[in-house]
Each structure stands twice: as C-alpha cells, then as structure tokens.
mmJSON file of the N, C-alpha and C atoms, coordinates in Angstrom:
{"data_MODEL":{"atom_site":{
"group_PDB":["ATOM","ATOM","ATOM","ATOM","ATOM","ATOM","ATOM","ATOM","ATOM","ATOM","ATOM","ATOM","ATOM","ATOM","ATOM","ATOM","ATOM","ATOM","ATOM","ATOM","ATOM","ATOM","ATOM","ATOM","ATOM","ATOM","ATOM","ATOM","ATOM","ATOM","ATOM","ATOM","ATOM","ATOM","ATOM","ATOM","ATOM","ATOM","ATOM","ATOM","ATOM","ATOM","ATOM","ATOM","ATOM","ATOM","ATOM","ATOM","ATOM","ATOM","ATOM","ATOM","ATOM","ATOM","ATOM","ATOM","ATOM","ATOM","ATOM","ATOM","ATOM","ATOM","ATOM","ATOM","ATOM","ATOM","ATOM","ATOM","ATOM","ATOM","ATOM","ATOM","ATOM","ATOM","ATOM","ATOM","ATOM","ATOM","ATOM","ATOM","ATOM","ATOM","ATOM","ATOM","ATOM","ATOM","ATOM","ATOM","ATOM","ATOM","ATOM","ATOM","ATOM","ATOM","ATOM","ATOM","ATOM","ATOM","ATOM","ATOM","ATOM","ATOM","ATOM","ATOM","ATOM","ATOM","ATOM","ATOM","ATOM","ATOM","ATOM","ATOM","ATOM","ATOM","ATOM","ATOM","ATOM","ATOM","ATOM","ATOM","ATOM","ATOM","ATOM","ATOM","ATOM","ATOM","ATOM","ATOM","ATOM","ATOM","ATOM","ATOM","ATOM","ATOM","ATOM","ATOM","ATOM","ATOM","ATOM","ATOM","ATOM","ATOM","ATOM","ATOM","ATOM","ATOM","ATOM","ATOM","ATOM","ATOM","ATOM","ATOM","ATOM","ATOM","ATOM","ATOM","ATOM","ATOM","ATOM","ATOM","ATOM","ATOM","ATOM","ATOM","ATOM","ATOM","ATOM","ATOM","ATOM","ATOM","ATOM","ATOM","ATOM","ATOM","ATOM","ATOM","ATOM","ATOM","ATOM","ATOM","ATOM","ATOM","ATOM","ATOM","ATOM","ATOM","ATOM","ATOM","ATOM","ATOM","ATOM","ATOM","ATOM","ATOM","ATOM","ATOM","ATOM","ATOM","ATOM","ATOM","ATOM","ATOM","ATOM","ATOM","ATOM","ATOM","ATOM","ATOM","ATOM","ATOM","ATOM","ATOM","ATOM","ATOM","ATOM","ATOM","ATOM","ATOM","ATOM","ATOM","ATOM","ATOM","ATOM","ATOM","ATOM","ATOM","ATOM","ATOM","ATOM","ATOM","ATOM"],
"id":[1,2,3,4,5,6,7,8,9,10,11,12,13,14,15,16,17,18,19,20,21,22,23,24,25,26,27,28,29,30,31,32,33,34,35,36,37,38,39,40,41,42,43,44,45,46,47,48,49,50,51,52,53,54,55,56,57,58,59,60,61,62,63,64,65,66,67,68,69,70,71,72,73,74,75,76,77,78,79,80,81,82,83,84,85,86,87,88,89,90,91,92,93,94,95,96,97,98,99,100,101,102,103,104,105,106,107,108,109,110,111,112,113,114,115,116,117,118,119,120,121,122,123,124,125,126,127,128,129,130,131,132,133,134,135,136,137,138,139,140,141,142,143,144,145,146,147,148,149,150,151,152,153,154,155,156,157,158,159,160,161,162,163,164,165,166,167,168,169,170,171,172,173,174,175,176,177,178,179,180,181,182,183,184,185,186,187,188,189,190,191,192,193,194,195,196,197,198,199,200,201,202,203,204,205,206,207,208,209,210,211,212,213,214,215,216,217,218,219,220,221,222,223,224,225,226,227,228,229,230,231],
"type_symbol":["N","C","C","N","C","C","N","C","C","N","C","C","N","C","C","N","C","C","N","C","C","N","C","C","N","C","C","N","C","C","N","C","C","N","C","C","N","C","C","N","C","C","N","C","C","N","C","C","N","C","C","N","C","C","N","C","C","N","C","C","N","C","C","N","C","C","N","C","C","N","C","C","N","C","C","N","C","C","N","C","C","N","C","C","N","C","C","N","C","C","N","C","C","N","C","C","N","C","C","N","C","C","N","C","C","N","C","C","N","C","C","N","C","C","N","C","C","N","C","C","N","C","C","N","C","C","N","C","C","N","C","C","N","C","C","N","C","C","N","C","C","N","C","C","N","C","C","N","C","C","N","C","C","N","C","C","N","C","C","N","C","C","N","C","C","N","C","C","N","C","C","N","C","C","N","C","C","N","C","C","N","C","C","N","C","C","N","C","C","N","C","C","N","C","C","N","C","C","N","C","C","N","C","C","N","C","C","N","C","C","N","C","C","N","C","C","N","C","C","N","C","C","N","C","C","N","C","C","N","C","C"],
"label_atom_id":["N","CA","C","N","CA","C","N","CA","C","N","CA","C","N","CA","C","N","CA","C","N","CA","C","N","CA","C","N","CA","C","N","CA","C","N","CA","C","N","CA","C","N","CA","C","N","CA","C","N","CA","C","N","CA","C","N","CA","C","N","CA","C","N","CA","C","N","CA","C","N","CA","C","N","CA","C","N","CA","C","N","CA","C","N","CA","C","N","CA","C","N","CA","C","N","CA","C","N","CA","C","N","CA","C","N","CA","C","N","CA","C","N","CA","C","N","CA","C","N","CA","C","N","CA","C","N","CA","C","N","CA","C","N","CA","C","N","CA","C","N","CA","C","N","CA","C","N","CA","C","N","CA","C","N","CA","C","N","CA","C","N","CA","C","N","CA","C","N","CA","C","N","CA","C","N","CA","C","N","CA","C","N","CA","C","N","CA","C","N","CA","C","N","CA","C","N","CA","C","N","CA","C","N","CA","C","N","CA","C","N","CA","C","N","CA","C","N","CA","C","N","CA","C","N","CA","C","N","CA","C","N","CA","C","N","CA","C","N","CA","C","N","CA","C","N","CA","C","N","CA","C","N","CA","C","N","CA","C","N","CA","C","N","CA","C","N","CA","C"],
"label_alt_id":[null,null,null,null,null,null,null,null,null,null,null,null,null,null,null,null,null,null,null,null,null,null,null,null,null,null,null,null,null,null,null,null,null,null,null,null,null,null,null,null,null,null,null,null,null,null,null,null,null,null,null,null,null,null,null,null,null,null,null,null,null,null,null,null,null,null,null,null,null,null,null,null,null,null,null,null,null,null,null,null,null,null,null,null,null,null,null,null,null,null,null,null,null,null,null,null,null,null,null,null,null,null,null,null,null,null,null,null,null,null,null,null,null,null,null,null,null,null,null,null,null,null,null,null,null,null,null,null,null,null,null,null,null,null,null,null,null,null,null,null,null,null,null,null,null,null,null,null,null,null,null,null,null,null,null,null,null,null,null,null,null,null,null,null,null,null,null,null,null,null,null,null,null,null,null,null,null,null,null,null,null,null,null,null,null,null,null,null,null,null,null,null,null,null,null,null,null,null,null,null,null,null,null,null,null,null,null,null,null,null,null,null,null,null,null,null,null,null,null,null,null,null,null,null,null,null,null,null,null,null,null],
"label_comp_id":["UNK","UNK","UNK","UNK","UNK","UNK","UNK","UNK","UNK","UNK","UNK","UNK","UNK","UNK","UNK","UNK","UNK","UNK","UNK","UNK","UNK","UNK","UNK","UNK","UNK","UNK","UNK","UNK","UNK","UNK","UNK","UNK","UNK","UNK","UNK","UNK","UNK","UNK","UNK","UNK","UNK","UNK","UNK","UNK","UNK","UNK","UNK","UNK","UNK","UNK","UNK","UNK","UNK","UNK","UNK","UNK","UNK","UNK","UNK","UNK","UNK","UNK","UNK","UNK","UNK","UNK","UNK","UNK","UNK","UNK","UNK","UNK","UNK","UNK","UNK","UNK","UNK","UNK","UNK","UNK","UNK","UNK","UNK","UNK","UNK","UNK","UNK","UNK","UNK","UNK","UNK","UNK","UNK","UNK","UNK","UNK","UNK","UNK","UNK","UNK","UNK","UNK","UNK","UNK","UNK","UNK","UNK","UNK","UNK","UNK","UNK","UNK","UNK","UNK","UNK","UNK","UNK","UNK","UNK","UNK","UNK","UNK","UNK","UNK","UNK","UNK","UNK","UNK","UNK","UNK","UNK","UNK","UNK","UNK","UNK","UNK","UNK","UNK","UNK","UNK","UNK","UNK","UNK","UNK","UNK","UNK","UNK","UNK","UNK","UNK","UNK","UNK","UNK","UNK","UNK","UNK","UNK","UNK","UNK","UNK","UNK","UNK","UNK","UNK","UNK","UNK","UNK","UNK","UNK","UNK","UNK","UNK","UNK","UNK","UNK","UNK","UNK","UNK","UNK","UNK","UNK","UNK","UNK","UNK","UNK","UNK","UNK","UNK","UNK","UNK","UNK","UNK","UNK","UNK","UNK","UNK","UNK","UNK","UNK","UNK","UNK","UNK","UNK","UNK","UNK","UNK","UNK","UNK","UNK","UNK","UNK","UNK","UNK","UNK","UNK","UNK","UNK","UNK","UNK","UNK","UNK","UNK","UNK","UNK","UNK","UNK","UNK","UNK","UNK","UNK","UNK"],
"label_asym_id":["A","A","A","A","A","A","A","A","A","A","A","A","A","A","A","A","A","A","A","A","A","A","A","A","A","A","A","A","A","A","A","A","A","A","A","A","A","A","A","A","A","A","A","A","A","A","A","A","A","A","A","A","A","A","A","A","A","A","A","A","A","A","A","A","A","A","A","A","A","A","A","A","A","A","A","A","A","A","A","A","A","A","A","A","A","A","A","A","A","A","A","A","A","A","A","A","A","A","A","A","A","A","A","A","A","A","A","A","A","A","A","A","A","A","A","A","A","A","A","A","A","A","A","A","A","A","A","A","A","A","A","A","A","A","A","A","A","A","A","A","A","A","A","A","A","A","A","A","A","A","A","A","A","A","A","A","A","A","A","A","A","A","A","A","A","A","A","A","A","A","A","A","A","A","A","A","A","A","A","A","A","A","A","A","A","A","A","A","A","A","A","A","A","A","A","A","A","A","A","A","A","A","A","A","A","A","A","A","A","A","A","A","A","A","A","A","A","A","A","A","A","A","A","A","A","A","A","A","A","A","A"],
"label_entity_id":["1","1","1","1","1","1","1","1","1","1","1","1","1","1","1","1","1","1","1","1","1","1","1","1","1","1","1","1","1","1","1","1","1","1","1","1","1","1","1","1","1","1","1","1","1","1","1","1","1","1","1","1","1","1","1","1","1","1","1","1","1","1","1","1","1","1","1","1","1","1","1","1","1","1","1","1","1","1","1","1","1","1","1","1","1","1","1","1","1","1","1","1","1","1","1","1","1","1","1","1","1","1","1","1","1","1","1","1","1","1","1","1","1","1","1","1","1","1","1","1","1","1","1","1","1","1","1","1","1","1","1","1","1","1","1","1","1","1","1","1","1","1","1","1","1","1","1","1","1","1","1","1","1","1","1","1","1","1","1","1","1","1","1","1","1","1","1","1","1","1","1","1","1","1","1","1","1","1","1","1","1","1","1","1","1","1","1","1","1","1","1","1","1","1","1","1","1","1","1","1","1","1","1","1","1","1","1","1","1","1","1","1","1","1","1","1","1","1","1","1","1","1","1","1","1","1","1","1","1","1","1"],
"label_seq_id":[1,1,1,2,2,2,3,3,3,4,4,4,5,5,5,6,6,6,7,7,7,8,8,8,9,9,9,10,10,10,11,11,11,12,12,12,13,13,13,14,14,14,15,15,15,16,16,16,17,17,17,18,18,18,19,19,19,20,20,20,21,21,21,22,22,22,23,23,23,24,24,24,25,25,25,26,26,26,27,27,27,28,28,28,29,29,29,30,30,30,31,31,31,32,32,32,33,33,33,34,34,34,35,35,35,36,36,36,37,37,37,38,38,38,39,39,39,40,40,40,41,41,41,42,42,42,43,43,43,44,44,44,45,45,45,46,46,46,47,47,47,48,48,48,49,49,49,50,50,50,51,51,51,52,52,52,53,53,53,54,54,54,55,55,55,56,56,56,57,57,57,58,58,58,59,59,59,60,60,60,61,61,61,62,62,62,63,63,63,64,64,64,65,65,65,66,66,66,67,67,67,68,68,68,69,69,69,70,70,70,71,71,71,72,72,72,73,73,73,74,74,74,75,75,75,76,76,76,77,77,77],
"pdbx_PDB_ins_code":[null,null,null,null,null,null,null,null,null,null,null,null,null,null,null,null,null,null,null,null,null,null,null,null,null,null,null,null,null,null,null,null,null,null,null,null,null,null,null,null,null,null,null,null,null,null,null,null,null,null,null,null,null,null,null,null,null,null,null,null,null,null,null,null,null,null,null,null,null,null,null,null,null,null,null,null,null,null,null,null,null,null,null,null,null,null,null,null,null,null,null,null,null,null,null,null,null,null,null,null,null,null,null,null,null,null,null,null,null,null,null,null,null,null,null,null,null,null,null,null,null,null,null,null,null,null,null,null,null,null,null,null,null,null,null,null,null,null,null,null,null,null,null,null,null,null,null,null,null,null,null,null,null,null,null,null,null,null,null,null,null,null,null,null,null,null,null,null,null,null,null,null,null,null,null,null,null,null,null,null,null,null,null,null,null,null,null,null,null,null,null,null,null,null,null,null,null,null,null,null,null,null,null,null,null,null,null,null,null,null,null,null,null,null,null,null,null,null,null,null,null,null,null,null,null,null,null,null,null,null,null],
"Cartn_x":[0.844,0.0,0.896,0.485,1.261,0.846,1.824,1.562,0.78,0.114,-0.63,0.304,1.529,2.508,2.815,2.975,3.296,2.107,0.907,-0.284,-0.398,-0.118,-0.144,0.868,2.052,3.091,2.684,2.059,1.573,0.6,-0.306,-1.29,-0.64,0.347,1.068,1.726,2.388,3.064,2.054,0.923,-0.106,-0.631,-0.888,-1.371,-0.328,0.913,1.989,2.165,2.021,2.146,1.101,-0.098,-1.183,-1.013,-0.425,-0.351,0.932,2.061,3.319,4.316,4.033,4.949,5.935,6.547,7.482,8.888,9.858,11.244,11.443,12.551,12.844,12.918,13.517,13.638,12.249,11.381,10.026,9.227,9.449,8.781,9.198,10.485,10.979,10.386,10.327,9.735,8.261,7.556,6.132,5.935,6.733,6.627,6.895,7.933,8.291,7.169,6.616,5.543,4.269,3.974,2.79,2.945,4.141,4.395,4.267,4.782,4.68,3.209,2.435,1.012,0.284,0.544,-0.117,0.248,1.492,1.922,1.177,1.068,0.35,-1.131,-1.727,-3.129,-3.377,-2.523,-2.696,-2.57,-1.595,-1.411,-2.623,-3.133,-4.31,-5.512,-5.679,-6.795,-6.678,-5.465,-5.248,-5.586,-5.157,-5.459,-6.959,-7.642,-9.093,-9.763,-9.31,-9.883,-9.661,-8.518,-8.212,-9.158,-9.829,-10.755,-12.183,-12.386,-13.716,-14.051,-15.273,-15.795,-17.064,-17.137,-18.272,-19.232,-20.49,-21.507,-22.671,-23.133,-24.271,-25.581,-26.725,-28.009,-28.36,-27.812,-28.089,-27.175,-26.227,-25.311,-24.024,-23.787,-22.565,-21.423,-20.245,-19.048,-18.643,-18.683,-18.297,-17.134,-16.3,-15.125,-14.237,-13.772,-12.904,-11.66,-11.261,-10.107,-8.842,-8.694,-7.496,-7.414,-8.534,-8.574,-8.33,-8.913,-8.675,-7.199,-6.588,-5.165,-4.313,-4.659,-3.918,-4.043,-5.236,-5.445,-4.61,-4.622,-3.855,-2.357,-1.899,-0.481,-0.039,-0.881,-0.563,-0.57,-1.5,-1.604,-0.428,0.155,1.278,2.623,2.647,3.918,3.956],
"Cartn_y":[-1.178,0.0,1.25,2.224,3.455,4.407,5.102,5.967,7.22,7.792,9.041,10.166,10.145,11.183,11.127,9.914,9.772,10.2,9.859,10.279,11.802,12.388,13.847,14.469,13.867,14.389,14.241,13.121,12.926,14.045,14.349,15.408,16.785,17.021,18.312,18.499,17.445,17.533,17.693,17.028,17.167,18.6,19.179,20.56,21.538,21.323,22.216,22.105,20.909,20.687,21.492,21.558,22.289,23.802,24.278,25.719,26.349,25.81,26.465,25.591,24.313,23.405,22.77,21.685,20.935,20.998,20.905,20.784,19.348,19.097,17.743,16.766,17.219,16.369,16.046,17.02,16.807,15.877,15.989,15.102,13.649,13.45,12.102,11.579,12.439,12.048,11.69,12.499,12.263,10.917,10.643,9.382,8.203,8.307,7.237,7.002,8.087,7.964,7.381,7.783,7.236,5.744,5.32,3.898,3.113,3.681,3.047,2.905,3.956,3.937,2.872,2.841,1.866,0.44,0.209,-1.123,-1.557,-0.666,-0.977,-1.215,-0.401,-0.56,-1.909,-2.25,-3.523,-4.71,-4.662,-5.747,-5.874,-4.765,-4.773,-5.347,-4.966,-5.456,-6.956,-7.435,-8.872,-9.639,-9.125,-9.785,-9.833,-8.782,-8.736,-9.775,-9.886,-10.867,-12.291,-12.535,-13.879,-14.324,-13.402,-13.768,-13.954,-13.805,-13.902,-15.361,-15.728,-17.036,-16.778,-17.34,-17.12,-18.303,-17.982,-19.015,-18.748,-19.802,-19.64,-19.676,-19.416,-19.377,-20.681,-21.809,-23.089,-23.319,-22.438,-22.565,-23.299,-23.613,-24.314,-23.321,-23.751,-22.925,-22.924,-21.761,-21.629,-20.65,-20.609,-19.738,-20.182,-19.252,-19.625,-20.386,-21.387,-22.217,-21.386,-20.371,-19.528,-18.876,-18.435,-17.817,-18.864,-20.048,-21.13,-21.51,-21.604,-21.942,-20.892,-19.645,-18.542,-18.62,-18.91,-19.058,-20.198,-21.351,-22.516,-22.245,-21.52,-21.189,-20.345,-19.412,-18.554,-19.345,-20.284,-21.069,-22.02,-22.464,-23.404,-22.704,-21.396,-20.661,-19.987],
"Cartn_z":[0.0,0.0,0.0,-0.713,-0.825,0.306,0.848,2.0,1.611,2.608,2.388,1.961,2.482,2.114,0.622,0.111,-1.316,-2.185,-1.777,-2.521,-2.504,-1.342,-1.231,-2.19,-2.262,-3.154,-4.624,-4.965,-6.339,-6.696,-5.786,-6.03,-6.105,-5.259,-5.306,-6.674,-7.141,-8.434,-9.573,-9.481,-10.514,-10.561,-9.392,-9.341,-9.848,-9.453,-9.903,-11.418,-11.927,-13.368,-14.137,-13.588,-14.246,-14.149,-13.052,-12.833,-13.344,-12.922,-13.285,-14.015,-14.137,-14.818,-13.86,-14.31,-13.481,-14.058,-13.17,-13.613,-14.098,-14.765,-15.234,-14.062,-12.974,-11.787,-11.206,-11.188,-10.673,-11.585,-12.891,-13.834,-13.599,-13.348,-13.061,-11.758,-10.748,-9.471,-9.646,-10.418,-10.663,-11.356,-12.351,-13.08,-12.143,-11.317,-10.389,-9.379,-8.841,-7.853,-8.475,-9.682,-10.368,-10.614,-11.033,-11.263,-9.951,-8.887,-7.569,-7.159,-7.388,-7.063,-7.885,-9.186,-10.05,-9.676,-9.335,-8.932,-7.662,-6.691,-5.454,-5.731,-6.603,-6.956,-7.623,-8.578,-9.29,-8.336,-7.431,-6.481,-5.569,-5.105,-4.248,-4.985,-6.235,-7.038,-7.276,-7.569,-7.765,-6.492,-5.349,-4.087,-3.84,-4.2,-4.042,-4.947,-6.169,-7.095,-6.612,-5.979,-5.5,-4.396,-3.766,-2.694,-3.206,-4.507,-5.097,-5.423,-5.123,-5.513,-6.325,-7.528,-8.411,-8.261,-7.981,-7.776,-8.723,-9.402,-10.305,-9.51,-10.15,-9.434,-8.701,-9.15,-8.486,-7.278,-7.076,-5.941,-6.256,-7.516,-7.906,-8.084,-7.658,-7.811,-9.282,-9.918,-11.32,-11.473,-10.436,-10.475,-11.636,-12.463,-13.588,-13.113,-13.874,-13.516,-13.338,-14.158,-14.06,-12.677,-12.159,-10.835,-9.753,-9.895,-8.939,-8.909,-10.081,-10.161,-9.464,-9.647,-9.022,-7.503,-7.006,-5.561,-5.009,-5.712,-5.273,-5.3,-6.284,-6.397,-5.194,-4.788,-3.642,-2.338,-2.206,-0.981,-0.823,-1.941,-1.888,-1.691,-1.763,-1.587,-0.286],
"occupancy":[1.0,1.0,1.0,1.0,1.0,1.0,1.0,1.0,1.0,1.0,1.0,1.0,1.0,1.0,1.0,1.0,1.0,1.0,1.0,1.0,1.0,1.0,1.0,1.0,1.0,1.0,1.0,1.0,1.0,1.0,1.0,1.0,1.0,1.0,1.0,1.0,1.0,1.0,1.0,1.0,1.0,1.0,1.0,1.0,1.0,1.0,1.0,1.0,1.0,1.0,1.0,1.0,1.0,1.0,1.0,1.0,1.0,1.0,1.0,1.0,1.0,1.0,1.0,1.0,1.0,1.0,1.0,1.0,1.0,1.0,1.0,1.0,1.0,1.0,1.0,1.0,1.0,1.0,1.0,1.0,1.0,1.0,1.0,1.0,1.0,1.0,1.0,1.0,1.0,1.0,1.0,1.0,1.0,1.0,1.0,1.0,1.0,1.0,1.0,1.0,1.0,1.0,1.0,1.0,1.0,1.0,1.0,1.0,1.0,1.0,1.0,1.0,1.0,1.0,1.0,1.0,1.0,1.0,1.0,1.0,1.0,1.0,1.0,1.0,1.0,1.0,1.0,1.0,1.0,1.0,1.0,1.0,1.0,1.0,1.0,1.0,1.0,1.0,1.0,1.0,1.0,1.0,1.0,1.0,1.0,1.0,1.0,1.0,1.0,1.0,1.0,1.0,1.0,1.0,1.0,1.0,1.0,1.0,1.0,1.0,1.0,1.0,1.0,1.0,1.0,1.0,1.0,1.0,1.0,1.0,1.0,1.0,1.0,1.0,1.0,1.0,1.0,1.0,1.0,1.0,1.0,1.0,1.0,1.0,1.0,1.0,1.0,1.0,1.0,1.0,1.0,1.0,1.0,1.0,1.0,1.0,1.0,1.0,1.0,1.0,1.0,1.0,1.0,1.0,1.0,1.0,1.0,1.0,1.0,1.0,1.0,1.0,1.0,1.0,1.0,1.0,1.0,1.0,1.0,1.0,1.0,1.0,1.0,1.0,1.0,1.0,1.0,1.0,1.0,1.0,1.0],
"B_iso_or_equiv":[0.0,0.0,0.0,0.0,0.0,0.0,0.0,0.0,0.0,0.0,0.0,0.0,0.0,0.0,0.0,0.0,0.0,0.0,0.0,0.0,0.0,0.0,0.0,0.0,0.0,0.0,0.0,0.0,0.0,0.0,0.0,0.0,0.0,0.0,0.0,0.0,0.0,0.0,0.0,0.0,0.0,0.0,0.0,0.0,0.0,0.0,0.0,0.0,0.0,0.0,0.0,0.0,0.0,0.0,0.0,0.0,0.0,0.0,0.0,0.0,0.0,0.0,0.0,0.0,0.0,0.0,0.0,0.0,0.0,0.0,0.0,0.0,0.0,0.0,0.0,0.0,0.0,0.0,0.0,0.0,0.0,0.0,0.0,0.0,0.0,0.0,0.0,0.0,0.0,0.0,0.0,0.0,0.0,0.0,0.0,0.0,0.0,0.0,0.0,0.0,0.0,0.0,0.0,0.0,0.0,0.0,0.0,0.0,0.0,0.0,0.0,0.0,0.0,0.0,0.0,0.0,0.0,0.0,0.0,0.0,0.0,0.0,0.0,0.0,0.0,0.0,0.0,0.0,0.0,0.0,0.0,0.0,0.0,0.0,0.0,0.0,0.0,0.0,0.0,0.0,0.0,0.0,0.0,0.0,0.0,0.0,0.0,0.0,0.0,0.0,0.0,0.0,0.0,0.0,0.0,0.0,0.0,0.0,0.0,0.0,0.0,0.0,0.0,0.0,0.0,0.0,0.0,0.0,0.0,0.0,0.0,0.0,0.0,0.0,0.0,0.0,0.0,0.0,0.0,0.0,0.0,0.0,0.0,0.0,0.0,0.0,0.0,0.0,0.0,0.0,0.0,0.0,0.0,0.0,0.0,0.0,0.0,0.0,0.0,0.0,0.0,0.0,0.0,0.0,0.0,0.0,0.0,0.0,0.0,0.0,0.0,0.0,0.0,0.0,0.0,0.0,0.0,0.0,0.0,0.0,0.0,0.0,0.0,0.0,0.0,0.0,0.0,0.0,0.0,0.0,0.0],
"pdbx_formal_charge":[null,null,null,null,null,null,null,null,null,null,null,null,null,null,null,null,null,null,null,null,null,null,null,null,null,null,null,null,null,null,null,null,null,null,null,null,null,null,null,null,null,null,null,null,null,null,null,null,null,null,null,null,null,null,null,null,null,null,null,null,null,null,null,null,null,null,null,null,null,null,null,null,null,null,null,null,null,null,null,null,null,null,null,null,null,null,null,null,null,null,null,null,null,null,null,null,null,null,null,null,null,null,null,null,null,null,null,null,null,null,null,null,null,null,null,null,null,null,null,null,null,null,null,null,null,null,null,null,null,null,null,null,null,null,null,null,null,null,null,null,null,null,null,null,null,null,null,null,null,null,null,null,null,null,null,null,null,null,null,null,null,null,null,null,null,null,null,null,null,null,null,null,null,null,null,null,null,null,null,null,null,null,null,null,null,null,null,null,null,null,null,null,null,null,null,null,null,null,null,null,null,null,null,null,null,null,null,null,null,null,null,null,null,null,null,null,null,null,null,null,null,null,null,null,null,null,null,null,null,null,null],
"auth_seq_id":[1,1,1,2,2,2,3,3,3,4,4,4,5,5,5,6,6,6,7,7,7,8,8,8,9,9,9,10,10,10,11,11,11,12,12,12,13,13,13,14,14,14,15,15,15,16,16,16,17,17,17,18,18,18,19,19,19,20,20,20,21,21,21,22,22,22,23,23,23,24,24,24,25,25,25,26,26,26,27,27,27,28,28,28,29,29,29,30,30,30,31,31,31,32,32,32,33,33,33,34,34,34,35,35,35,36,36,36,37,37,37,38,38,38,39,39,39,40,40,40,41,41,41,42,42,42,43,43,43,44,44,44,45,45,45,46,46,46,47,47,47,48,48,48,49,49,49,50,50,50,51,51,51,52,52,52,53,53,53,54,54,54,55,55,55,56,56,56,57,57,57,58,58,58,59,59,59,60,60,60,61,61,61,62,62,62,63,63,63,64,64,64,65,65,65,66,66,66,67,67,67,68,68,68,69,69,69,70,70,70,71,71,71,72,72,72,73,73,73,74,74,74,75,75,75,76,76,76,77,77,77],
"auth_comp_id":["UNK","UNK","UNK","UNK","UNK","UNK","UNK","UNK","UNK","UNK","UNK","UNK","UNK","UNK","UNK","UNK","UNK","UNK","UNK","UNK","UNK","UNK","UNK","UNK","UNK","UNK","UNK","UNK","UNK","UNK","UNK","UNK","UNK","UNK","UNK","UNK","UNK","UNK","UNK","UNK","UNK","UNK","UNK","UNK","UNK","UNK","UNK","UNK","UNK","UNK","UNK","UNK","UNK","UNK","UNK","UNK","UNK","UNK","UNK","UNK","UNK","UNK","UNK","UNK","UNK","UNK","UNK","UNK","UNK","UNK","UNK","UNK","UNK","UNK","UNK","UNK","UNK","UNK","UNK","UNK","UNK","UNK","UNK","UNK","UNK","UNK","UNK","UNK","UNK","UNK","UNK","UNK","UNK","UNK","UNK","UNK","UNK","UNK","UNK","UNK","UNK","UNK","UNK","UNK","UNK","UNK","UNK","UNK","UNK","UNK","UNK","UNK","UNK","UNK","UNK","UNK","UNK","UNK","UNK","UNK","UNK","UNK","UNK","UNK","UNK","UNK","UNK","UNK","UNK","UNK","UNK","UNK","UNK","UNK","UNK","UNK","UNK","UNK","UNK","UNK","UNK","UNK","UNK","UNK","UNK","UNK","UNK","UNK","UNK","UNK","UNK","UNK","UNK","UNK","UNK","UNK","UNK","UNK","UNK","UNK","UNK","UNK","UNK","UNK","UNK","UNK","UNK","UNK","UNK","UNK","UNK","UNK","UNK","UNK","UNK","UNK","UNK","UNK","UNK","UNK","UNK","UNK","UNK","UNK","UNK","UNK","UNK","UNK","UNK","UNK","UNK","UNK","UNK","UNK","UNK","UNK","UNK","UNK","UNK","UNK","UNK","UNK","UNK","UNK","UNK","UNK","UNK","UNK","UNK","UNK","UNK","UNK","UNK","UNK","UNK","UNK","UNK","UNK","UNK","UNK","UNK","UNK","UNK","UNK","UNK","UNK","UNK","UNK","UNK","UNK","UNK"],
"auth_asym_id":["A","A","A","A","A","A","A","A","A","A","A","A","A","A","A","A","A","A","A","A","A","A","A","A","A","A","A","A","A","A","A","A","A","A","A","A","A","A","A","A","A","A","A","A","A","A","A","A","A","A","A","A","A","A","A","A","A","A","A","A","A","A","A","A","A","A","A","A","A","A","A","A","A","A","A","A","A","A","A","A","A","A","A","A","A","A","A","A","A","A","A","A","A","A","A","A","A","A","A","A","A","A","A","A","A","A","A","A","A","A","A","A","A","A","A","A","A","A","A","A","A","A","A","A","A","A","A","A","A","A","A","A","A","A","A","A","A","A","A","A","A","A","A","A","A","A","A","A","A","A","A","A","A","A","A","A","A","A","A","A","A","A","A","A","A","A","A","A","A","A","A","A","A","A","A","A","A","A","A","A","A","A","A","A","A","A","A","A","A","A","A","A","A","A","A","A","A","A","A","A","A","A","A","A","A","A","A","A","A","A","A","A","A","A","A","A","A","A","A","A","A","A","A","A","A","A","A","A","A","A","A"],
"auth_atom_id":["N","CA","C","N","CA","C","N","CA","C","N","CA","C","N","CA","C","N","CA","C","N","CA","C","N","CA","C","N","CA","C","N","CA","C","N","CA","C","N","CA","C","N","CA","C","N","CA","C","N","CA","C","N","CA","C","N","CA","C","N","CA","C","N","CA","C","N","CA","C","N","CA","C","N","CA","C","N","CA","C","N","CA","C","N","CA","C","N","CA","C","N","CA","C","N","CA","C","N","CA","C","N","CA","C","N","CA","C","N","CA","C","N","CA","C","N","CA","C","N","CA","C","N","CA","C","N","CA","C","N","CA","C","N","CA","C","N","CA","C","N","CA","C","N","CA","C","N","CA","C","N","CA","C","N","CA","C","N","CA","C","N","CA","C","N","CA","C","N","CA","C","N","CA","C","N","CA","C","N","CA","C","N","CA","C","N","CA","C","N","CA","C","N","CA","C","N","CA","C","N","CA","C","N","CA","C","N","CA","C","N","CA","C","N","CA","C","N","CA","C","N","CA","C","N","CA","C","N","CA","C","N","CA","C","N","CA","C","N","CA","C","N","CA","C","N","CA","C","N","CA","C","N","CA","C","N","CA","C","N","CA","C","N","CA","C","N","CA","C"],
"pdbx_PDB_model_num":[1,1,1,1,1,1,1,1,1,1,1,1,1,1,1,1,1,1,1,1,1,1,1,1,1,1,1,1,1,1,1,1,1,1,1,1,1,1,1,1,1,1,1,1,1,1,1,1,1,1,1,1,1,1,1,1,1,1,1,1,1,1,1,1,1,1,1,1,1,1,1,1,1,1,1,1,1,1,1,1,1,1,1,1,1,1,1,1,1,1,1,1,1,1,1,1,1,1,1,1,1,1,1,1,1,1,1,1,1,1,1,1,1,1,1,1,1,1,1,1,1,1,1,1,1,1,1,1,1,1,1,1,1,1,1,1,1,1,1,1,1,1,1,1,1,1,1,1,1,1,1,1,1,1,1,1,1,1,1,1,1,1,1,1,1,1,1,1,1,1,1,1,1,1,1,1,1,1,1,1,1,1,1,1,1,1,1,1,1,1,1,1,1,1,1,1,1,1,1,1,1,1,1,1,1,1,1,1,1,1,1,1,1,1,1,1,1,1,1,1,1,1,1,1,1,1,1,1,1,1,1]
}}}
C-alpha cells in the first residue's frame, strides 16, 4: 500500500504541473511515484480478485479455472 505522504506528493506535483509546470527532476519524481502507485493498486486489485468465488443461481461454484489456479499457487507458496 502506498503511504498518504506519497499520494499527497503525487497530487502536489499534478497541481503544480497544471499551474506552473514541473522541472525535469520533478517530472521524473512524478513518473516514479505514479508507477509506484499503479503497482500498489494492481497488487491490491489482484489480491481482491483472488478472494472472489463465483456461484451460479443453483449454488454451484463456477469460479474460472485460471482464478482457482492462481489461488492454489498462492496457498502453496
């Protein structure tokens, strides 16, 4: 999970970019922070998907095999 400080900094850089522009160093920092944020978001989303179980109206587990395999892979490591 990305810290509140880093999110605050991402927003500061975004606002500064819109108003007065960024230096090359700030642009690099912004890119790095955005990548860090996206990586954390994707990991969180994947973890959330791994906890999903799909059930049809009859109550049968119809979770896609790919998702089941991913869950089993995580449990074995």
